[in-house]
C-alpha positions, 0 to 999 in steps of 0.5 A, spaced: 320 410 103 323 416 101 326 418 107 329 412 108 334 413 101 335 419 102 341 424 107 343 430 108 351 431 111 355 437 113 360 439 108 365 440 114 367 437 120 362 434 124 361 437 130 356 437 136 351 442 137 353 446 144 348 445 150 343 450 151 338 451 157 330 448 156 328 453 161 332 459 157 329 456 150 322 456 151 323 463 154 326 466 148 320 462 144 314 465 148 317 471 146 318 471 140 311 468 138 308 473 143 313 479 140 316 481 147 321 484 149 326 479 153 332 481 158 339 475 157 345 474 161 350 474 155 357 471 156 361 475 151 367 470 148 371 477 146 368 480 153 369 475 157 364 477 162 356 477 163 353 482 160 345 484 161 342 486 155 334 488 153 332 484 147 327 485 142 327 478 139 327 478 131 328 470 130 332 464 130 337 462 126 340 454 125 348 455 123 350 448 123 350 445 130 349 452 133 343 456 134 342 463 133 338 469 136 337 475 131 335 481 135 336 487 136 339 490 143 336 497 147 334 502 142 339 500 137 336 498 130 342 494 128 340 487 128 345 483 131 347 475 132 346 472 139 349 464 141 343 461 144 349 457 148 352 463 151 345 466 154 346 464 161 339 466 163 332 469 160 327 473 163 321 475 159 319 482 159 312 485 159 314 490 153 312 489 147 318 487 141 320 493 137 322 491 129 326 496 124 322 498 119 322 494 113 326 488 117 326 482 114 329 475 116 331 473 109 334 480 106 339 480 113 340 472 112 342 476 105 347 481 107 352 474 108 350 476 116 351 468 118 358 468 114 360 473 120 361 479 116 358 486 115 356 485 107 361 488 103 362 485 097 369 484 094 372 483 088 376 476 090 382 473 085 386 468 086 391 462 084 387 455 084 389 448 083 386 443 078 382 439 084 379 446 087 378 449 080 374 443 078 370 443 084 368 450 084 367 449 077 361 444 079 359 449 085 361 455 083 362 461 089 358 466 085 353 467 079 359 472 076 366 466 077 370 465 072 376 461 072 381 461 066 388 460 064 393 465 067 400 467 068 402 463 074 396 457 073 388 458 073 385 464 075 379 464 079 375 471 079 369 472 083 365 477 087 363 474 094 362 478 100 368 479 105 367 474 112 371 470 117 367 464 113 371 466 106 378 467 110 376 460 113 376 457 108 382 460 104 385 458 110 383 451 109 385 449 102 393 450 104 397 450 097 391 448 094 390 456 093 394 463 092 389 469 094 392 475 089 387 481 091 384 485 094 392 486 097 388 486 104 385 479 104 392 477 101 396 480 107 391 477 112 392 471 109 399 471 109 400 472 116 395 467 118 399 462 115 406 464 117 404 464 124 401 457 123 407 455 119 411 457 126 408 453 130 410 447 126 418 449 125 
């Protein structure tokens, strides 16, 4: 069988999925299918406390091992991500879910929301090693990506969404890459690398 001969494996470090309480998952599924609001108790990793939020569920997205609920809160129109394993309680509300006008889950994902950014595009330039350049020629960062010989070596230039995912990717490459532009990104990466190096000094 074809299914016995084909596998998909994650390109990043394998992580085990976090636990989601079955009754919470069932409640979220129910409210999505029936277009009803849901009240959740959400543990915010930033505020380090539980927040009780009435949500308008819009969809579920799987990103690696983590499942996210896409929803709007209260009467706000902007969609947000809520990690399902951080929901500690969920209660179905009788009120009908209100969807933002012209909302599309695919369009929302196209903004780079799952890369944890605000959708802003930047012109990214960096000096890259030959092995990294070879990899990127096969799997480009964007449609407009270019790699050319420069004064400092191989110069990568492309338009990408500025996001945490981009920052993580750059930091994971160590000395295979040197960010040139934009200046604020170069400074952020430089600061992070210096702080990391101090821990190994």
